[in-house]
SERO-4910 file (N, C-alpha, C, O; in steps of 0.05 Angstrom, whole numbers):
BEGIN
 pado doro    nc1    nc2    nc3   cac1   cac2   cac3    cc1    cc2    cc3    oc1    oc2    oc3
  Met    A   1843   4071   4653   1869   4067   4667   1881   4073   4636   1889   4096   4631
  Phe    A   1882   4048   4613   1899   4050   4604   1897   4082   4587   1919   4091   4579
  Arg    A   1880   4093   4583   1871   4119   4568   1904   4134   4585   1924   4138   4571
  Gly    A   1903   4137   4598   1930   4161   4615   1947   4147   4618   1960   4154   4638
  Ala    A   1956   4124   4607   1996   4113   4617   1997   4123   4590   1983   4131   4571
  Glu    A   2031   4118   4602   2051   4139   4589   2063   4106   4573   2081   4113   4558
  Thr    A   2063   4100   4573   2065   4063   4561   2053   4039   4568   2038   4037   4588
  Ser    A   2058   4022   4552   2048   3998   4547   2066   3978   4548   2079   3970   4529
  Pro    A   2066   3969   4571   2084   3943   4574   2068   3922   4573   2048   3920   4587
  Arg    A   2077   3904   4556   2067   3874   4551   2065   3860   4573   2086   3856   4584
  Leu    A   2042   3849   4586   2035   3818   4601   2049   3805   4586   2049   3807   4562
  Arg    A   2066   3783   4603   2087   3764   4586   2078   3742   4608   2086   3745   4631
  Ile    A   2062   3720   4601   2057   3697   4612   2074   3671   4607   2066   3654   4592
  Thr    A   2096   3669   4620   2113   3648   4607   2117   3630   4626   2116   3637   4650
  Ser    A   2124   3597   4620   2130   3580   4627   2149   3558   4623   2138   3541   4607
  Pro    A   2179   3549   4632   2197   3535   4621   2188   3502   4606   2206   3491   4592
  Glu    A   2166   3490   4609   2147   3473   4598   2105   3473   4597   2089   3485   4612
  Lys    A   2102   3456   4574   2070   3458   4574   2055   3452   4603   2067   3445   4624
  Arg    A   2030   3455   4601   2019   3444   4631   2024   3466   4657   2027   3457   4680
  Cys    A   2026   3482   4652   2031   3502   4674   2006   3518   4682   1996   3517   4704
  Gly    A   1998   3531   4661   1966   3539   4676   1963   3565   4658   1944   3580   4659
  Lys    A   1987   3570   4641   1985   3596   4618   1954   3598   4605   1948   3621   4603
  Ser    A   1937   3582   4598   1919   3585   4576   1898   3588   4602   1880   3604   4600
  Arg    A   1900   3579   4618   1885   3590   4644   1881   3609   4647   1861   3623   4643
  Leu    A   1903   3615   4657   1919   3649   4671   1894   3669   4647   1877   3685   4655
  Leu    A   1899   3663   4616   1890   3673   4599   1863   3682   4600   1855   3705   4596
  Asp    A   1844   3658   4607   1818   3653   4614   1807   3670   4629   1786   3682   4625
  Leu    A   1824   3671   4654   1812   3691   4668   1822   3724   4671   1815   3739   4689
  Leu    A   1838   3729   4652   1842   3753   4639   1825   3758   4630   1811   3775   4642
  Asn    A   1814   3747   4602   1790   3748   4584   1766   3755   4600   1748   3766   4588
  Val    A   1762   3750   4632   1741   3756   4650   1737   3791   4656   1720   3809   4656
  Leu    A   1766   3785   4662   1781   3819   4673   1777   3835   4664   1767   3856   4672
  Cys    A   1784   3828   4638   1795   3857   4623   1773   3864   4602   1757   3851   4590
  Pro    A   1779   3891   4603   1757   3906   4580   1762   3900   4550   1784   3900   4538
  Arg    A   1741   3896   4541   1744   3888   4514   1758   3869   4510   1780   3877   4501
  Pro    A   1756   3839   4512   1787   3827   4509   1782   3814   4484   1759   3810   4477
  Leu    A   1798   3809   4471   1798   3794   4440   1816   3770   4439   1839   3777   4433
  Gly    A   1813   3750   4443   1833   3728   4445   1844   3710   4420   1829   3701   4403
  Ala    A   1866   3706   4421   1877   3697   4394   1897   3672   4409   1905   3673   4432
  Ser    A   1904   3641   4379   1919   3636   4383   1947   3632   4363   1967   3619   4366
  Asn    A   1935   3649   4342   1954   3651   4315   1941   3684   4311   1920   3692   4321
  Ile    A   1953   3695   4299   1951   3723   4284   1978   3730   4271   2000   3730   4281
  Ser    A   1969   3736   4242   1988   3746   4227   2002   3778   4229   2004   3790   4250
  Pro    A   2008   3785   4211   2021   3811   4223   2001   3832   4209   1999   3852   4224
  Ser    A   1989   3834   4190   1969   3843   4181   1946   3847   4190   1929   3862   4181
  Ala    A   1944   3828   4215   1916   3823   4213   1913   3836   4254   1894   3837   4269
  Ile    A   1943   3844   4256   1951   3846   4289   1945   3878   4288   1941   3890   4309
  Phe    A   1945   3894   4264   1948   3923   4268   1917   3940   4265   1909   3962   4273
  Arg    A   1901   3914   4246   1869   3926   4237   1859   3920   4267   1857   3938   4284
  Val    A   1852   3886   4274   1838   3890   4299   1844   3907   4315   1824   3919   4324
  Ile    A   1868   3915   4325   1871   3932   4345   1854   3959   4338   1841   3971   4355
  Glu    A   1857   3970   4303   1849   4001   4299   1816   3990   4300   1798   4004   4308
  Leu    A   1814   3971   4294   1779   3967   4292   1758   3965   4318   1735   3975   4319
  Glu    A   1773   3948   4338   1758   3936   4365   1769   3956   4392   1756   3966   4411
  His    A   1797   3957   4387   1796   3982   4408   1804   3961   4437   1798   3970   4459
  Cys    A   1816   3940   4436   1810   3911   4445   1837   3908   4475   1856   3924   4480
  Thr    A   1831   3890   4485   1861   3884   4499   1858   3853   4492   1844   3834   4498
  Leu    A   1878   3859   4474   1893   3830   4459   1904   3816   4473   1921   3823   4489
  Leu    A   1894   3790   4470   1910   3763   4494   1913   3749   4472   1894   3745   4457
  Ile    A   1946   3735   4465   1953   3722   4450   1971   3695   4463   1989   3701   4479
  Asp    A   1967   3676   4459   1963   3651   4472   1980   3632   4442   1975   3634   4418
  Glu    A   2001   3612   4460   2015   3602   4430   2034   3621   4417   2037   3622   4392
  Ala    A   2045   3635   4435   2069   3661   4419   2090   3646   4415   2105   3653   4397
  Asp    A   2097   3624   4428   2117   3603   4420   2127   3591   4399   2151   3585   4395
  Ser    A   2101   3588   4378   2099   3573   4367   2100   3578   4329   2099   3566   4308
  Phe    A   2100   3614   4346   2091   3630   4304   2108   3657   4320   2112   3673   4301
  Leu    A   2115   3665   4337   2119   3696   4347   2158   3693   4354   2172   3714   4353
  Arg    A   2165   3679   4358   2189   3678   4366   2210   3684   4347   2231   3694   4354
  Asp    A   2204   3678   4318   2229   3684   4296   2204   3698   4280   2202   3683   4260
  Asn    A   2186   3715   4277   2176   3728   4270   2180   3768   4264   2164   3784   4275
  Glu    A   2197   3777   4249   2209   3803   4254   2186   3825   4252   2186   3846   4265
  Asp    A   2169   3818   4236   2147   3832   4234   2132   3833   4248   2121   3855   4245
  Met    A   2119   3816   4273   2103   3813   4296   2121   3826   4319   2113   3837   4340
  Arg    A   2146   3823   4311   2161   3842   4338   2164   3859   4338   2172   3868   4359
  Asn    A   2162   3874   4317   2164   3910   4304   2140   3917   4312   2139   3936   4327
  Leu    A   2110   3900   4301   2088   3903   4309   2082   3909   4339   2070   3930   4344
  Ile    A   2090   3892   4360   2083   3883   4384   2102   3908   4398   2093   3914   4420
  Asn    A   2132   3927   4389   2151   3941   4399   2140   3963   4392   2144   3983   4405
  Ser    A   2126   3963   4372   2111   3998   4362   2091   4008   4382   2089   4032   4386
  Gly    A   2074   3988   4396   2054   3996   4416   2063   4006   4445   2048   4010   4465
  His    A   2091   4010   4442   2094   4014   4478   2087   4042   4480   2067   4047   4495
  Thr    A   2095   4057   4471   2082   4088   4466   2066   4097   4459   2065   4085   4438
  Pro    A   2048   4114   4459   2022   4130   4453   2033   4132   4426   2027   4117   4407
  Glu    A   2060   4166   4423   2052   4175   4407   2064   4165   4384   2059   4178   4363
  Phe    A   2085   4136   4382   2093   4128   4363   2076   4095   4359   2092   4078   4352
  Ala    A   2053   4088   4362   2047   4076   4368   2027   4062   4341   2006   4050   4346
  Phe    A   2036   4068   4318   2022   4063   4292   2037   4051   4275   2060   4045   4278
  Val    A   2024   4046   4256   2042   4029   4226   2029   4038   4199   2005   4032   4198
  Ile    A   2037   4047   4183   2025   4057   4156   2028   4039   4133   2047   4027   4123
  Arg    A   2002   4041   4126   2004   4011   4090   1993   4030   4082   1986   4050   4095
  Ser    A   1991   4024   4055   1983   4033   4038   1958   4017   4029   1959   3993   4030
  Val    A   1931   4033   4018   1914   4013   4020   1894   4020   3995   1895   4044   3989
  Pro    A   1876   4005   3980   1863   4004   3957   1839   4027   3971   1825   4024   3990
  Ile    A   1842   4053   3949   1817   4073   3945   1803   4073   3926   1786   4091   3925
  Gly    A   1804   4050   3902   1792   4052   3876   1796   4024   3863   1799   4004   3878
  Asp    A   1795   4020   3836   1805   4003   3825   1824   4006   3820   1832   3983   3822
  Lys    A   1847   4020   3811   1880   4030   3809   1888   4048   3837   1911   4052   3845
  Ala    A   1875   4053   3844   1885   4077   3867   1891   4079   3890   1872   4082   3905
  Trp    A   1916   4080   3902   1921   4068   3927   1928   4093   3951   1925   4115   3941
  Glu    A   1934   4093   3973   1932   4118   3992   1953   4103   4016   1958   4079   4017
  Pro    A   1961   4121   4033   1982   4111   4062   1955   4110   4072   1940   4129   4067
  Lys    A   1946   4090   4087   1938   4099   4111   1953   4099   4138   1976   4090   4137
  Arg    A   1943   4106   4162   1953   4101   4198   1933   4088   4208   1909   4093   4206
  Phe    A   1948   4064   4221   1940   4048   4236   1943   4043   4268   1967   4051   4272
  Ser    A   1935   4038   4287   1937   4044   4311   1952   4023   4320   1943   4002   4309
  Thr    A   1969   4018   4334   1979   3994   4350   1973   3994   4381   1982   3978   4397
  Trp    A   1960   4012   4387   1965   4026   4415   1942   4005   4439   1920   4015   4442
  Cys    A   1948   3983   4451   1925   3972   4465   1941   3955   4483   1963   3946   4478
  Pro    A   1928   3953   4501   1940   3933   4522   1937   3902   4511   1919   3893   4497
  Met    A   1957   3890   4521   1972   3866   4510   1973   3839   4524   1988   3843   4544
  Val    A   1967   3824   4525   1983   3796   4545   1988   3779   4514   1977   3779   4492
  Ile    A   2008   3769   4523   2026   3753   4510   2044   3724   4526   2065   3723   4540
  Ala    A   2022   3703   4514   2027   3676   4537   2048   3654   4519   2042   3650   4496
  Gly    A   2070   3641   4530   2083   3621   4516   2110   3618   4524   2128   3633   4529
  Ile    A   2108   3590   4522   2138   3579   4535   2161   3589   4532   2166   3592   4508
  Gly    A   2179   3597   4550   2203   3601   4534   2201   3633   4539   2185   3645   4553
  Arg    A   2226   3646   4521   2235   3674   4510   2226   3677   4491   2221   3658   4477
  Leu    A   2221   3701   4483   2218   3718   4461   2239   3735   4452   2260   3727   4462
  Ala    A   2242   3756   4436   2256   3778   4434   2272   3795   4452   2261   3814   4463
  Asp    A   2297   3792   4456   2305   3811   4478   2274   3834   4475   2254   3835   4490
  Thr    A   2278   3844   4455   2263   3878   4459   2237   3873   4465   2223   3890   4476
  Val    A   2228   3853   4459   2194   3840   4482   2201   3843   4500   2196   3864   4513
  Glu    A   2219   3815   4511   2211   3818   4541   2230   3842   4560   2231   3842   4585
  Asp    A   2247   3861   4540   2252   3884   4556   2232   3906   4561   2239   3925   4575
  Arg    A   2202   3905   4549   2183   3915   4553   2161   3901   4555   2141   3903   4540
  Ser    A   2164   3884   4580   2139   3867   4584   2150   3860   4617   2172   3852   4624
  Ile    A   2132   3865   4630   2121   3855   4659   2121   3823   4661   2107   3813   4643
  Lys    A   2131   3809   4675   2126   3780   4668   2119   3766   4689   2129   3771   4711
  Ile    A   2102   3748   4685   2088   3727   4700   2099   3697   4694   2094   3687   4672
  Ala    A   2111   3686   4710   2123   3662   4709   2106   3640   4720   2103   3640   4744
  Met    A   2096   3620   4706   2080   3598   4713   2102   3581   4722   2126   3587   4719
  Arg    A   2090   3553   4738   2099   3538   4738   2076   3507   4739   2052   3512   4745
  Arg    A   2082   3485   4736   2061   3463   4748   2049   3465   4778   2065   3468   4796
  Lys    A   2026   3464   4782   2026   3465   4807   2026   3432   4820   2019   3410   4811
  Leu    A   2040   3442   4849   2055   3413   4858   2023   3404   4869   2000   3412   4867
  Arg    A   2038   3384   4882   2011   3364   4899   2009   3377   4919   1996   3362   4934
  Gly    A   2013   3399   4932   2002   3407   4957   1986   3439   4956   1973   3454   4970
  Asp    A   1998   3438   4928   1977   3472   4928   1946   3462   4912   1938   3447   4895
  Lys    A   1932   3488   4937   1905   3484   4925   1886   3513   4912   1875   3532   4923
  Val    A   1887   3507   4896   1865   3532   4880   1842   3529   4872   1835   3505   4868
  Asp    A   1829   3544   4868   1796   3543   4862   1798   3540   4824   1806   3556   4806
  Arg    A   1789   3515   4823   1786   3512   4796   1766   3526   4771   1743   3520   4768
  Leu    A   1782   3547   4755   1762   3560   4739   1762   3552   4704   1772   3561   4683
  Thr    A   1745   3531   4714   1736   3517   4688   1702   3529   4689   1692   3542   4707
  Arg    A   1692   3520   4667   1665   3534   4650   1644   3525   4667   1623   3539   4666
  Arg    A   1644   3503   4683   1623   3494   4698   1625   3508   4719   1603   3513   4729
  Asn    A   1651   3520   4736   1647   3534   4768   1641   3562   4762   1657   3581   4758
  Lys    A   1617   3563   4763   1603   3590   4755   1604   3613   4779   1601   3637   4777
  Gly    A   1608   3597   4800   1605   3613   4824   1638   3631   4816   1637   3655   4815
  Val    A   1665   3617   4809   1693   3629   4816   1687   3649   4781   1697   3670   4776
  Arg    A   1667   3633   4760   1666   3660   4741   1648   3688   4750   1653   3710   4739
  Glu    A   1625   3683   4773   1618   3714   4774   1626   3726   4793   1618   3748   4801
  Glu    A   1647   3712   4803   1671   3726   4832   1691   3750   4810   1699   3773   4814
  Ala    A   1694   3732   4790   1707   3744   4768   1694   3761   4758   1705   3782   4761
  Thr    A   1666   3764   4743   1658   3783   4726   1652   3805   4753   1655   3830   4750
  Ala    A   1645   3795   4773   1636   3818   4794   1670   3838   4796   1672   3862   4796
  Leu    A   1688   3821   4796   1714   3836   4811   1718   3860   4781   1724   3883   4784
  Ala    A   1715   3851   4761   1707   3859   4724   1697   3887   4732   1713   3905   4727
  Ser    A   1682   3891   4741   1660   3909   4738   1673   3939   4761   1670   3963   4756
  Lys    A   1688   3925   4788   1693   3929   4800   1720   3957   4793   1722   3981   4799
  Leu    A   1738   3935   4779   1763   3947   4778   1754   3965   4748   1769   3983   4743
  Ala    A   1732   3961   4731   1719   3979   4702   1725   4002   4726   1748   4012   4729
  Arg    A   1702   4009   4745   1700   4032   4761   1719   4044   4777   1721   4068   4780
  Phe    A   1733   4027   4788   1753   4046   4801   1768   4058   4776   1771   4082   4776
  Ala    A   1782   4040   4746   1795   4066   4741   1783   4084   4720   1796   4099   4706
  Ala    A   1753   4082   4721   1741   4100   4707   1745   4128   4729   1752   4151   4722
  Asp    A   1735   4116   4763   1739   4138   4779   1769   4154   4779   1771   4175   4790
  Ser    A   1782   4146   4771   1799   4155   4777   1823   4155   4763   1846   4149   4770
  Leu    A   1814   4162   4743   1833   4165   4719   1837   4189   4712   1843   4193   4688
  Glu    A   1835   4211   4727   1851   4236   4731   1875   4229   4749   1897   4234   4739
  Lys    A   1873   4220   4769   1894   4208   4787   1920   4200   4771   1942   4211   4767
  Leu    A   1907   4179   4764   1928   4161   4734   1945   4166   4716   1964   4154   4705
  Ser    A   1932   4190   4712   1947   4206   4687   1960   4220   4708   1961   4241   4695
  Ala    A   1970   4226   4726   1986   4242   4740   2020   4233   4745   2031   4211   4742
  Gln    A   2026   4245   4748   2060   4251   4752   2058   4215   4780   2044   4215   4800
  Pro    A   2067   4199   4774   2074   4180   4801   2094   4194   4811   2109   4210   4801
  Arg    A   2090   4180   4842   2118   4190   4858   2134   4155   4857   2128   4134   4868
  Ile    A   2151   4160   4843   2170   4124   4840   2195   4137   4856   2207   4157   4848
  Pro    A   2202   4122   4885   2229   4114   4893   2258   4107   4881   2264   4084   4873
  Asp    A   2274   4127   4881   2300   4126   4864   2307   4092   4869   2319   4079   4851
  Ala    A   2300   4079   4892   2315   4048   4892   2291   4034   4888   2290   4010   4889
  Leu    A   2271   4048   4883   2247   4017   4854   2244   4023   4834   2237   4045   4828
  Lys    A   2247   3998   4814   2254   4001   4792   2222   3991   4780   2216   3968   4786
  Arg    A   2203   4005   4765   2176   3980   4762   2172   4000   4745   2185   4021   4750
  Pro    A   2154   4000   4721   2139   4012   4702   2116   4035   4713   2100   4031   4731
  Arg    A   2120   4054   4699   2113   4080   4714   2086   4072   4711   2085   4058   4731
  Gly    A   2062   4071   4700   2034   4059   4704   2027   4055   4721   2011   4070   4733
  Leu    A   2043   4020   4736   2046   4016   4758   2042   4031   4783   2024   4028   4800
  Ser    A   2062   4048   4783   2067   4069   4797   2043   4083   4805   2035   4083   4828
  Ser    A   2027   4100   4776   2003   4108   4790   1989   4094   4796   1981   4102   4818
  Val    A   1979   4074   4791   1954   4045   4808   1959   4054   4832   1941   4065   4844
  Ile    A   1987   4052   4844   1986   4050   4869   1988   4076   4881   1993   4074   4905
  Asp    A   1986   4101   4873   1982   4124   4884   1952   4132   4883   1942   4153   4893
  Ala    A   1943   4119   4874   1920   4125   4872   1895   4113   4888   1872   4110   4880
  Gly    A   1910   4106   4917   1885   4104   4934   1886   4074   4940   1893   4056   4925
  Asp    A   1876   4072   4974   1865   4059   4984   1851   4032   4971   1852   4008   4977
  Arg    A   1837   4047   4951   1808   4026   4942   1828   4002   4924   1818   3980   4921
  Leu    A   1853   4007   4915   1865   3982   4901   1858   3969   4915   1840   3953   4910
  Ile    A   1872   3971   4946   1878   3944   4964   1859   3926   4975   1862   3904   4984
  Asp    A   1830   3944   4970   1805   3927   4975   1805   3908   4953   1806   3884   4955
  Ile    A   1804   3927   4926   1792   3907   4898   1819   3882   4895   1814   3861   4883
  Thr    A   1847   3887   4908   1861   3856   4909   1861   3839   4928   1870   3817   4925
  Ala    A   1850   3846   4950   1842   3835   4973   1819   3814   4961   1815   3793   4972
  Glu    A   1807   3821   4941   1777   3810   4939   1789   3783   4919   1785   3759   4923
  Tyr    A   1806   3796   4895   1822   3782   4879   1830   3747   4889   1822   3726   4879
  Ser    A   1846   3752   4910   1861   3736   4926   1839   3710   4929   1846   3687   4933
  Thr    A   1811   3718   4928   1783   3701   4939   1780   3681   4907   1767   3661   4903
  Ile    A   1793   3691   4894   1787   3679   4860   1810   3653   4863   1801   3630   4862
  Glu    A   1827   3657   4865   1851   3632   4854   1861   3634   4897   1868   3655   4908
  Lys    A   1860   3623   4903   1878   3624   4933   1903   3607   4930   1905   3583   4927
  Ser    A   1927   3629   4930   1951   3604   4924   1978   3625   4951   1977   3648   4960
  Asp    A   1989   3612   4953   2013   3631   4971   2021   3658   4947   2019   3681   4955
  Asn    A   2027   3653   4923   2031   3674   4902   2011   3695   4906   2015   3719   4906
  Arg    A   1997   3686   4908   1970   3711   4911   1975   3731   4930   1978   3756   4930
  Arg    A   1977   3706   4952   1984   3727   4977   2002   3739   4984   1999   3755   5002
  Thr    A   2031   3735   4969   2055   3759   4972   2054   3774   4951   2071   3792   4949
  Arg    A   2031   3770   4926   2020   3797   4914   2011   3826   4933   2018   3850   4935
  Gln    A   1987   3799   4948   1975   3828   4961   1988   3841   4985   1975   3861   4992
  Arg    A   2005   3837   4997   2026   3843   5018   2040   3860   4996   2029   3882   4996
  Phe    A   2057   3860   4979   2072   3867   4952   2056   3907   4962   2063   3927   4975
  Trp    A   2028   3895   4940   2015   3928   4947   2003   3937   4971   1987   3954   4964
  Arg    A   2003   3933   4995   1999   3948   5004   2024   3954   5022   2023   3967   5043
  Ala    A   2041   3945   5014   2078   3957   5029   2069   3977   5011   2069   3997   5025
  Asp    A   2061   3986   4982   2067   4010   4965   2044   4018   4966   2037   4021   4942
  Ala    A   2033   4022   4975   2008   4038   4973   2015   4066   4992   1998   4084   4995
***
């Protein structure tokens, strides 16, 4: 699906305090996403090099501890919003004393998790998932390393999502139908237009972590299909 995208909004996992499940959600995405690469800290010089080398889905945790006031990181994250300008140029050595400019890609799916807000330009280009601490009455299936059943379900769902994206790439790349009253990233509109198969997939996704919020999201996809 990402190959047909016009933009790459960042997925922002936020919470007002610690222990709200941000890292646990990243753990789930690490199973569901193609070519995931996780990091709890990364430097500006490393971020574009690893994207160029790995063509990965970059999962960044603890963003509030190192990213909030880092202007170089903000520039790199924002540069990957559209494929035409998702590049940085750096001088690299080609010999003992010679240098030449080289272009590095910053075009990749990216998830950024952290407490509080980041720079306005990052937040404006992000899809946000606001987390909170689980209440006493909330019941969820725990995604622990010992819960092999849930992880097997997530792995099976990841395979179905990959197949859906591969089979629907042409349709996902088409101009989506966007109602005038509805504001949402164009890539999501294309996914919804791709057909009923996505509804079947999201219905299975609700079995991985059962909550009222997940069921609400499932109804949202049904309403827009």
